[in-house]
N, C-alpha and C positions, 0 to 999 in steps of 0.2 A: 936294703932300700926301705924308705919310709914313704907311704902314700896316705892320702887323706880324702875323705868323701863326706857327704851329708847323711841325713837320716836314713835308717834302714827299716824302722817300724816292724821289728820281728821278721816275718817272712814277706811282708808286703813289698818292700823294696830291696830284698835280699838278692834278687836276680843280678843286679849290677856287680856284686862281689863274685858271684858264681861265674859270670861271663869274663870278668877280669882275670880270675884264677885260670880259666880255660885258655886264655890268651897269653898267660905268663907262667908257663910250666917250669921256669927256672927258679921260681920263688920257693923259699923254705920258711920254717918257723923263726928264723933269724931276721926275717923281713916283717915289717909292721904295716897294718892298715888301721888308721885312726878314723873313728866315726864320730862326727861332731854332734852327738846327742840324738835323742829319740832312737836309741838302739832297739829297745823293745823286745829283746830276747829273753829277759828275765821278767816274765809277765804273770805266769801262772805256776804255782807250786805243783799242780797236778800234771802239767805238760812240760815242765822245765827241761827235763832230760831230752825230750824230743825237740823242743824249741832251740836248745843250745847246740845240739849235735851238728846241724849244717854249718854253723860258725866254727865250731871246734874242728871240723873236718877240712876246713880250708887250708891250703898249704902254708899260709902266712899266719902270724899272730895278730889277733884283733884287739885293738885298744879302743875304748869308747869313753867319752864323757857322757854324763846323764843329761837327758832332755827334760821335757815336761811330761811326755807320755812314757813313763816308767812306773813299775810297781815298786815304790820306794820301801814299803814294808819288807818285801822279799829281798830287794837289793841290799838294804842296810842290815839284813840279818847275817850277811857274810862277814867272816872274820876280817878285820882290818890288818893288812900286812904292809911291809915296806918294800918298795920296788923302785930301783933306779933313782933313789933320793926322795921319793914321795909316797904318800899313803895310797893304797889300792884295795879294791875287792877283787880277789882272784876267783873268777867264776869257774874257769878251768885253767890248765897250764897255758892254753892258747887263746883264752878270752879274758881280758882284764879291764876292770872299771877304773878309770883315772878319776880320782875323787876331786871335789871342789877345793880350790885354793892351794893346789899343790904345784911344786916345781920339780920336773924330772929331767935327768940327763939321759938322752937316748942317742946312741951312736955319735957322741960328741957335740950334740946340740941340746939346748935347754928349751923346755916346754912348760908354759904356765897354763893350767887348766881350771876352768870354772863353769860347771854345768848349771842346768836349771833354766826355767822360763815359765811364764804364765800360759795356761791353756785358755784360749778364747772360747773353746767349746765345752768348758767345764759344767755349764748349766745343763748340758745333755748327758753328763756322766754322773756316776754314783761314787761318793767318797769311800775310799777303802776297797773299792771294787774296780773302778776304771779311772779313778782320779785320786791324787794324793796331795795334801797341802804342802808336803815337803818338796814339791816341784819348785817352789819359790825359795831362793837362797836365804839363809838365816843370817842374823848378825854374827853368829859364831863362825859361819862360813867365811864371811868377809874379814873377820878378825884374823883367822888363821891364814887367809890369803896374804894379808899385809905382813904378817910375821914371816912367812916364807919368802915373800918378795924382798923384804928387808935384808934377808940373809944373802941374797944375790945382787944387792944394790939396785933393786927395781929395774933390772936389765935381763931380758931373755931373748932367745932367738925367735920363738914362735908362741903365740897365744892361740889356744883352742877353746872355744866356748860353744854353747848351743845358741844363745841369743847374742845380741850385739849392743853396743853403746847407743845412747839416744841420738847423738849427733849424726850417726850413720844413717838413721832413718830419714833424715832430711837431705840426704845427698843422692845424686843420680846413681843408679836408676830407681833407688828405693823410694824417693820422694813421690814418684808417680803412682805408687801402690797405696799410699795413704795409711801405712802401718801406724797403729796407735802405740805410743810408748807406755811401758809398764814399769813397775818397781825394779825388775831385774835390769832393764835397760839403763836405769839411773845408777844402779850399783856398778854396772860395767863401765859407765862413763867415768867413774873414779879411777879405774885402771887405765883407761885411755889417757887420762891426764897425768898419771904418775909413772907408768911403765914405758921403758924404751924397748922396742921390739922391731924385728925385721918384717914380720907379716902376721896377720890375725885371720884365722879361719873360723867360720861358724856355719851352723845349719839353720834349722827351725822354720825358715820362711819359704821353703820349697821352691827356691829359684837358684839358678847358677849365674852369678854376676860378680863383677869387680866393683868395689866401692873405693874410689880413689886409687892410690898406688899401693896401699898397704893392707887392704882388707878384701876378703873374698868370701862370698856366700856360696855354699855348696849344697847340692841336692843329689842329682844324678851323676855329675862329673866326678871323676877320680883324678886327683892331681898328684904328681910325683914331687915330693919335697926334695929329696936327694937320695 
């Protein structure tokens, strides 16, 4: 089985995974939980083993795209490996970072992933300590994404990102929140225009909501994909 949810922020919103695991004792490491960014478990080198252990101890495998609140220096220090057709950082055997611009085949379905977003609170943070410029996708990230999407004819089953395309910000119920578009939203707009997909899941905005028929914002909800 594959499930998907929103941000976990290290231990701050980890409880939803613990509760889910307690209610689904049949799950194994062959099942997957995808976190749509702001994983936050790879945050401090000093406490990394302690921070990752609760995720590694879950009965299912945790997959995550990066958000804006990640320690990118620490995350990008991991060796890049190939997994199910795309590049990953394997934090442990049961905790895997799905990198930007990749296409994966998981249990017969294809997933395009593209993490990153802008932190609106970065003025309160310290670069290299609690904020990293790599939160914003680079030109190289976008270039690799298009190269990988071209290989599959710009057609996937699911898109998983942290932020969302600009057009979605002006659709109900998002329009009522008045979210400001940033560079990442405009980058993601390009994928909205070029990629054929069944459904698009994302986090970042701390709400659970459907945007039209093909996009879902996730925070506390956990959805069964199949």
